[in-house]
N, C-alpha and C positions, 0 to 999 in steps of 0.2 A: 504494499499500499504506500502510495507516494505521500510525501509531506503535505502536499496540497489537499489530498483527500482526507488526511488526518485532521488538518485544520478545519475543513468543512464539517466533519463529524463533530469536532469539539465545539464549533460555533453553534451547530444545531442543538447539541446537548445542552450547552449553556443557555440557549434561548428557551428551550423547553423547561429547564430547571428554574429559570427566572420567572416562568409563568405558573409554577406549581402552586403557589399560594392561591391562585385564582381557580384552581381545580378543587372542587369541594371534596373535603376529606369525608371518609365514611365512618370515622370513629364515633362521632356524635350520634350516628344512627344505630349503633351497636348496643342492644339492651344488656349485653353481658358486661359492659364497661361500667366502672364507678361513675356516679353522677358528676363528681367534680371534674373528672377528665372529659366527660361529654360536654359539660358547660364550657370549659376552657377551649376545647376544640371548635365548638360552634361560635364562640365569641370572637375568635380571631378571624372568622370568615365574614363577619357582619359589618355592614357599613354603619356610619353614625345614624343615618335615617332609620335603619332597621333596629338599632339598639334603642333609640328613643321611642320608637313605636311600641316596644315591649313594655314601656313604662306607662302605658295608657290602658285604662278600662273605659270603653265608650258605652256608658250606661244610657244609650239612646236607641233610636230606631236602627235595626240591624242593617237595613239597606244603606243608611247613611255611613255606618261604620265600614261596610264593604266598599262603597263608592270612593271613600276618602283614604282608606288604608289598605287597599287590595295589594299593592305592590310591595309595601313594607311589612305587611302583617300587622298584628296588634296583640297586646298582651292578653286582656281578658274581655269577655262580653257576658252580659246577663243571659241566663238560659231563656230561650224563647218558648212559646207554645202555651196552649190552653188546656191540653190533656197530656198524659204521659206519652201517648203515641205521637201526638202533634209535636211535643217537645223534642223527642228523639229525631223525628223527621226533619224539622227545621234546624235543629242543631247540626245534624250531619250535613245538611245542604250548605250551611254557613261554613262549616269546617272544610268541606271539599272546595268551596269557592275560594277561601283564603289560601289553602294549601296549593291549589292549582295556579293561583294568581301571583303568589309571592315567589321571589327568587329562590329562597332557601327552604321553602315549604315548611315553615315553622307553624305548628298547630296553634290554634286559639284555645285558651283556657276558658271554661264556663263557670260562672258563679251564681250563687243563690243565697237569699236570706234563709237561714236554717234554724231559727230560734226554737221552733217547735213543730215544723212541718217542712217538707222538702220540695214538693212538686204539686201542681194542680192535679187534683184527683187522688192525692196521697193522703196518708193518715195525718190528722191534726191532733197532736198531743196537747196536754195542758201547757199553758204559757209558763215561762221560767218563774214567774211570781208564784204560781201554784206548785210547780216542781220544788221551789225553795221551801214551801211549807210542808213538804213531805218528810224532811229530815232523813231522807233515804238516798244515799249516794248510789246504791245499786239501781234504783229506779231511774235516777238521772242518767246513769251510764247506759242503761238499757234503751232509754228514749233516744239518746245520741246515736247508739248503734243502729236503731231502726231508721232514724232520719238519714244516716249515712248510707244504709242499704238502699233506701228509696231514691236518695239523691244520685248515687252512683249509677242506679239503674237507668236514669234518663240522660246520663252523661255530664252531670255536674262534677266539677273537679275541686272547687273551693267553696266551703260553706261559711257564711258570715255568722259564726257563733263559736263559743258561747258568749253571751252578753255578761260582762263582768262588772257592769255599773252597780255600785253600791249606793242606792238612792236613799240618802238620809233625810230628805225633805219630801214628805208625801204630797206636797203641792205639785211636784214635778210630774208632768204628764206621762212620762215614759217608765214609770215605776214598774209596770207589769212586765217589762222586758228583762229585768234583772232578777236574780235569785233572792237576794236578801240585802239588808243594810249592814250585815254583820260580817267582818272579814274572815273569821275562821270557818264559818259555815260556807261562805262564798268560795273560799279556797278549796274546800273539800269538793264542792260541786265543779269547780274549774278542773280539778284533776280527773274527776269522773267523766266530764264532758269530753275532754281531750282523748281519754282512753276509748270512749265510745265512738267518736267521730273518726279517729285516726288508727285505732287498734292500740295494742299495748306496746308497740315498738317505740323505743326511745332513741332511735338511731339519728335523729335530728334531720334538718332540712335536706341533707345529702343522702338520705336513705329512701328506698322505694316503699310506697304503700301498695296494699293489695287492691283488687278491683271492687271490693265492697266497702271501702273506706274513702274518705275525702280529707282534704287539708282543712284544718281547723283554724279559722281566722277570727279571733276574739275582738270584741268592741265594747266600749270606746275608751281608748287610752288617753288620759287617765283622769280619775276623780270626777267622771261625768255623773251628774246627779247630785253634786254637792254645791251647785251654783247658788249664788245669792238670790234670796227671794223665791227659790224653787223654780226659777225660770230657765228654760232651755237656752244654753249658750251664754248665760250671764257669767261674770267672773267668779272663779272659785277662790274664796279667801280662806286658805287653810295653811297651817304651819308645816314646815318640813317634816316634823315628827309625826303629825297626824297624817300627812300625805303618805309617808312611808309605812307607818304601823297599821293604818286603816285602809286607805284607798289603793295602795300599791300591793298590798299583801296577796290578793288573789292573782295579780299579774305575775308575781314571783312564782306562785304555785303553778300557774299556766305555763310559764317559760321553762321551769324545771321539769315539768311533765312532758315536754316535747311539743307544745303548741307551736304552730309554724307561721302564724300570721297575726297581725293586729291592725285595727283601724283606729286612727287618731280621732280625738274628740274635738267638739266645736269650740270649747271655752278657753279662757286664759287661766294660767296658774301662776301666781306671783307676777301678774301682768305680762306673761309671755304666752302667746298662742301655742296651743299644743302642737300645731302643724309646723311650728318653727322652733321647737324646743329641743335642741340637741342634747342638753343635759338630761332631759326626761327620756328621750328615745335612744340616743347613742350611748350615753354614759351609764344610765341606770338600767334600762331595759336590755340593751344589747350586751353591754360589758358586765355590769354587776349581776344581772339576772341570767346571763349566758344565753341570750336570745340572738346571738351574734349574726346568724344567717337567716333569721326569720324575716318574713316580708312585712313591711309597713305600708299601708294604703291610706289615702286620704278619705275623709268623708266627702259627700257630694260637693264638689266645687270649693271646698274649704281652703285650698291653697290660694285661690284667687281672693278669698276673704282677707288674706294678709294685707292686701292693698287697702281694703276697707278699714282694717284695724290701724292703718297708717304705720305699719312696721315694714312695709315694702313700698317702693316708689311706683312700681308698675308690675305688669304680669311677668316679665322676664326676671325681675328682681325677686318677686314672690316665689317663682319656680326654683330659683337658685337657693333661696333660704330654706325652702322645704326639702329639697334634695339633700343639701348639706346637713340638715337636721335629722336625716335618716328616713324620710318618706320616699319609698321606692316607686310607688305607682299612684297615678292621679285618677281618682274616680270622677269621671267627667259626665255629669248628669244633665239631662234635658237636651234641648236642641239649640243651645246658645254657645257656639264655639268660642265666642269672645271671652267666656268665663273659664275656658279650659286652659289651665296654666302651663302644663307640660308640653303643650304645642309650641311653647315659646322657649323651650330648652336650647334650640339652635341659637336664638338671640342671646340667651344666658351664656352660652359657650363662647360666642363671638365677642361678647362684652367682657370676657375674662372673669365672670362671676363664678364659674364652675370649671372643672377640668374634665378631660376625657375619662379619667379614673373615676370620678364621681358618678358618671353615667354608667360606666362598665360595672361598677360595684352594684348598683341597683339592678341593672339588667341581669347580672349573674344570679341574683336571688330569684328573679322571676323565672329565668330558665331552669334553675334548679327545681323550683316548684313544679314546672311543667314535666320535667323528667321524672320527678318523684311520683307524679300522678299517672305516669306511663302514657302520657299524651303522644309522645313521639313514637311509641311502640304500638299503641292501639288508639289512634286518633278518633275513630268512629264509635259511637254508642251502639250497643247491641239491642235491637228492638225486642228480642225475645225475653229480655230480662224484666220488662215492665209488668209481667204477671205477678211479681212479688209485691207490687205496690198496693198499700191498704189491705193487706191480707188479714186473715182472721186473727193471727197471733199479734199483729200490730194493733188491731182494734181492741183486743183483750188487754194489751198493755196500756192503751189509752184509757180504758175504763179503770184499770187498777191504779194507774197514776193519778186519776181524778180522785178516787177514794183515798189514796195516800195523802193527797194535798188538801182535801176539804177539812176545814177547821171548825169545830163546834165551840162557840164562845159563850152560849147561854143554853141551859137545859134544865128548866125547873117549872113545874106546874104548881102555882100557889094554892089552887083549890085541892089538889091531891096531896100537896105537901111532900112531893118527891119528884125526881127527874121524870120528864115526859117521855124522852127517848131512852131505849128503843120502844117505838110505838107499835104495839100489837093490836089485834082486833079488839076494840073496846066493847066490854059487855054492858057498860053503864049507859050507852046511847043506842039509838035505834040502828038497825041494819036493814038496807045498806046505808053506809055513812055518806052523807052529802059533803063533798069536798069542793071548796072554792079555790081555784088557782087564779091569783090576781097579781097584776103588776106589769110594768112595761118590758121587763126582761123575762116574763113568763110565757109569752106566746106572740104570735103574729096576727095582725088584722088583714093581711093579704096573703096571696098564694105564692109569693116570691120565695125561691129557694134560699135567698140570701137576705131575709128581712133583718131588721135591727136586733131582734132577740137572738138570732143565730150569729150574726157578726159579733155581738157583744160577748157571746159564749166563747167564741174562738179567739178574739182579740186581734190586735194589729200584727203586721208582718206575717200574715197567714197565707199559705198557698192552698187555695180551696176552689172547688168548682161543684157544679150540681151533681157530679157523679158520686159524691160522698154524702150520704145522708147524715144530717145533723138535726136531731130532734130538739124541739123546745121542751121546757119543763112540762107544759100542758100536754104536748103530744106524748111525752114519756109517761105521764100519769094515766092518760087514756089507754095507752097500749099495754101497760104492765100491771095495773092495779086490779083489773078484773071486775066481776059483777057485784062485789060487795061494796063498791064505791060508785056514787053518782058524781061525776066530775064536770064542773062548770067553770068557764073561763070569762074573765073580764079584765081588760087592759088597765083601766083605772086612770092612767095619765100617760104622758110621754116623758122622756127623760130630758130632752133638750129644749123644752119650752115650759111656760108656767100655766098652760091652759088647764082648767079644772072641769071642763064639761063632761068628762067621762067618769068622774068620781061617783056620781049618783048611781050609775049602773053598777059600779063595783060594790057600793054599799048594799044595793038590792041583792046582789049575788051573795054577799057575806051573810045577810039576814036570813037567807034560806039555806044556810050551811051549818054543819057541825064543826068543821075544821077549815081554817083559811090558811093557805100558803101564799105568802106575798113574796114575789121574786122581784127584788129591787136592785139598785146598783147604779152603774154609770154606762156610758156609751163610748165609742171610739172618738166621738166629738168632744166629750167632756173629760176623757182620760185617754190620751194618746200623744203621739208626736205633735209638738206645737200646740198642745191642749193642756197647758198648766192652768191651775185655778188658784183663786185667793180664798177659797172656802173648801172645807172637807165635808160639809153637810151634803146629804144626798141631793143631787141636782133636780131641777124642775119642780113639779108639784108633788114629789114623792112623800115628803114629810106630811103634807096635808092628807094625802091618801092613806098613809099609815095611821095617822091620828083618827081619821074617819072610821077606819075598820076597828080600831081600838074602842071607839065610842059605841060601835055596834055590840061588841062583846060586853061592855059595861051596862048596856041598856037593860031595863027590867024585862024579865021573861025572855031574854035573848037565847036563841038556840046555839049561838056560836060559842063553843067551849074553849077552843085553843087557837092561838095565832102563832104560826111558824114563819119566820122571816129567813129567806135565803138571799144572799147577796151574790150577784154576778157583777164583779167590779174589778177595776184595775189598780186601785189604791185603797188605803184605809179610809173608812167613812165615819162620819159623826151624825148625830141624830137630833140636832136642834139644841135649844138652850138646856144646858146641864144634862144633855142626853136622856132627858126624862122619859121619852117614849120607850126606851129600852125596858123600863120597869114593868111595862104592861104587856110584854110579849113573852111567850113561853120558851121559844127556841130561836137562837140566832146562829145560823150556819153560813160560813163564808166559803164561797166557791172560787173567788177571783175569776180567772179566765180558764175554765176547766176543760176546754177542748171539745172534740166532736162527740165524746161519750159523757160529757159533763152533766147533761140534763138527766140522763138515766141514773147517774151516780147520786145526784141530788134527791131524786124521788126515792131511790133505794135506801138512802140514809133517813129521810124524813118519814117514810111511810112503811118501809119493809124491813126494818130492824138491822140494816147494815151499819157497822160502826165507822164513822169518819176517823181517819188516822193522822190528820195533819196538826201541826203546831205553827203558830205565827212566826214568820221569819222577819217581821217588822214589828216594832212597838206601835201601838195606836194612841195618838194623843187624844185628849178630851175635846180639844177645839184647835182651830188653826192657830190661835194665839199661843198655844203651848208648844208649837213646833220649835225644836232646838231649845226647849226649856230643860228643867232639872231632870226629867226622866224620858225625854223624847228627843233623839233616840236614846235608848237605855245606856249605851256605851258612852259614859261621861267621865271627864276628869273630875277628881274629888274637888268639891267646893267647900271652902272654909265655913260659909254661912250655914251649911247643912248642920254642922255641929254647934257652932257658936251661938246661933239664935235660939235653938231648941224650941221651935214654934210648933212642932207636931210630935206625935209619938213615933218612935223608930219603926221602920218597916222590918220584915223578917231578916233583912240583911244588916239591920242596925243603922240604916241611912235615915237621917232626919231631914225632911224636905222643908224648904222655905215656901210655904203655900202662896198661891195667888189670893187676891182679895175675895174673889167670888167662887173659887173652886180650888180643890187640892192640886198639888203639883204632880201627883202620881198619874201614870198614864191610864187611859181608859182600859186598855188591855196590854199586859206586859209582853215584851219580846219572849218568844218561846212558849207562850200560853196556848192552851187548848184543852178541852174537856174530853175525857175518855168515858166509855161505858163502865170501866173498872175504877177502883179506888186503890191507891198505892201507898204503902209505907216503906220507908228506907231505913236501913240499919247497917252497921259494921263497915263504915267507909275506911279504906286503906289506900296508901300510896307507897309504891316501892320503886327504888332506883333500878335501872337495868343497864346492861352493857351495850345496848343498841343505841348507836349515835343518832339515828333518825327518830327513834322513839325512846328517849332516855328515862321516861317514867311510865309506869303502868298503875292505874288506879282501879279499884274494885268497890262495889257496893252491893248489898243484897236488897232486892225489891220484892215485896209481897203484895199480891192483889187481895185486898180485904173486902172488895165489893161483891155485889150479888150477880154481876155479869162478867164474863170474860172481857178483857180490854187491852188496849195498846198504850204503852207508855214510852215517852222519849226521855231517857235518862240524860240529863244535861250536867256537865261538869264546868264550873266556873273557878277562876283563879284570881286571888288577890295578891298583888306584888309586895315584895319586901320594901323597907324604907330605902329610898334612893334620893338623889339630889334634885330630881324634877318631879312634879306632881304627876302621879299615875292615875289610871282609870279606877273607878270604884271596884270593878271586877270585869273580867273578860272571859268569854267562852273559850275553852281549850279542848273540849271533847264531848262526844255524844254517842248514844246508841239507841236504836229503836227496838223495843221488845214487845212480845205479846204473851200475856199470862192468863191462864184459866182462873176461875174463881178458886181462891185458896192456894194458888200456886205461887212459889217463890223461886227466884233465880239470883245467883251471884253474877253480876255483870262486870266483865273485865274490859277496860278501855285503855289502849295504849295512847299516850299523849305524844304528839310530835314536837320535836325540838323547835320547829318553826312557829309553833303555837305558844310555846312557853317563853321563847326568847323575846327580848325587847331591844330597842335602840338605846344604848347607854348614854351617859352624859357627853361622850365624844362621838355620838351617832354611829357607833359600831354595833352591829346586830349580833347579839349573843345572849346566853342565859346569865343574868347577873347574879352574883353570889348573894345569899340570904335565905330567909325562911319564907316560903310561899304557903298561903292558905288555900286549900281546895274545898269547894262547896258543891254539894250534890242536890239536885232537885228536878222537878217536872217543869219548871219555867224559870226565868231569870230572877224572880224574886220569891220563889217558893220557900216554904219552911224547909230548912236544909240541915243535913248533917255535915260536919266539917272534919277535915284532917289536915295535917301540915307535912311539908317536906322541905328539906334544906339542901342547897347546893354550895 
């Protein structure tokens, strides 16, 4: 071979070699490769346009998304469709369009709100507020598992849940979306929800999920629900210690359990918007809580709001601040591209506000999530899997979860001098029994499948359609009570207006009845997103309706013997001046938002002898004026005036309240409160040190059911801290366990206590178990008569 020929070969070889980076590697397409290597391989092939496009979720019309991002691809889209089959079909069409149109064929990820349901036509479980009242982490995990199964069946990759908002102000309209106001309880639910949604693997963002689980993206980080005045997006005025010990505690549990995503919240903390708070996202969540490669997404258009906050000069400046604060993806809602900030990242880059590395870091997290979801390996959803949606096991779970979360707050018949429930067939009144079902949340006055009584039962952020039957309480009573009951319905009033023209008909119905069930509460208009209130009284004319039915019972020769009130509500409720109306009812049952099987659960509890097994996960103030008072929320720093003034008798904890002029400072119902059909005595409390670093203490207590009925008890363990240099809480929840005991049965309950629940932030803001003697208190709610024991570290 001549020298000339060798030179030609060498030249051609060099030319080909120089073009190799333009020849797409196959490594990122290989499912046997580790995710981090697939991400790195794909990232080096991408243009800046393609990288930025991965940082967008176009929460808008799907055709708009494709028309504007076909060539570059896009990060995420909301799942389309009105039924499971429709969702799979439209999702797959979109996926095919994007993969065929884009240069690198990067699949789109699909998202959904998964608080308590996954897809139109899927099972609607109780909302988190009801799940929170279950005090049952197994139930919460089972719901999350079922939601993940139904979500993955239609091709959802990322679920926006759990909601870890601890809403400590009941005026806040979104209370029903969170589990509890209490950090230990919320943390336990966070761990359970992550395990259910993602599986038990803790491999982190660079590990694969199986095809029945989805990525868990919690919201809203952080301290959402603590805003001033109970108003959405108002500033959160909280100290660093309270922020860390209370509001960030569930997020630490979420991150350490392997949660893979979070959504930033609307408000400011210490005057810094959460979407621009690098300390909150990068330093605390990512570094301190080890959420290093988890995804952070904005809430709808909230990056653009940085301009409105006047912490950013324009959209490109806002985009840069959010990206550098750790927000990886912009949730771009609606059809107003001028509000979509990450479209301006090119400008941010050109203006020198961010670097290529900033974009690549965020992009790598999004790609890792897509690889983990196996989107590159199985981009199309399998239509055959939708048969599992809303199956009989999931419906049974929805019913059981409703029973677990229903809370009985009052149960006493003054005439009989004993509890009214469980209500058996009464021999002292005629048969059949005439039953009045009354109230705006009791039934519908139209034939719509989605009337207000149904939507209020399900709650906001519900994926629902007509394929899933959701009974009203009236329908459940007619269908299940049988011939021994005559069931009549009267609406009585509406929730969201003050009209009284229907009350007379309700009174007439009650006058012809032996028992009246009033199903009251609120609606999605009076309790929901952007539906904050300045009153906790039942809205509309409901208090007048309740008073009118009470007057029927009081009337001479009245046939109405009992009034049972069931609340279908999203937040704690009050009942007018001094809550006096409560004195005249026999039963108060709280359902919150009990889901598609909630009506049947309510009827089974009130009329068929089923025990409700829930306990309050929020304290209930006596009035809106008591919010953030001495006992509401119950988790309070010690106040010197409690002891110094001595203006009231000590409660069972020894706390002396400084009362209001016209009412006591104690709550209407304590945190953790709820009645059982059983009655329980506690004895023999113990506390023992262990060698387990995660659970350094195990406590035990013996519980005996002395009642005439079998019953459920939630054993609650509270801790009082030793003397330190800063004022501590009066006491705090550190453990719990739910048990069922037959009449006369006793059980020794053993509860391991977590290090994270005993520890505090010390004087130097170091998180640890501080040396000293701790007092442990046992009881059935946060202020029950308790036995105590001590342990020293």
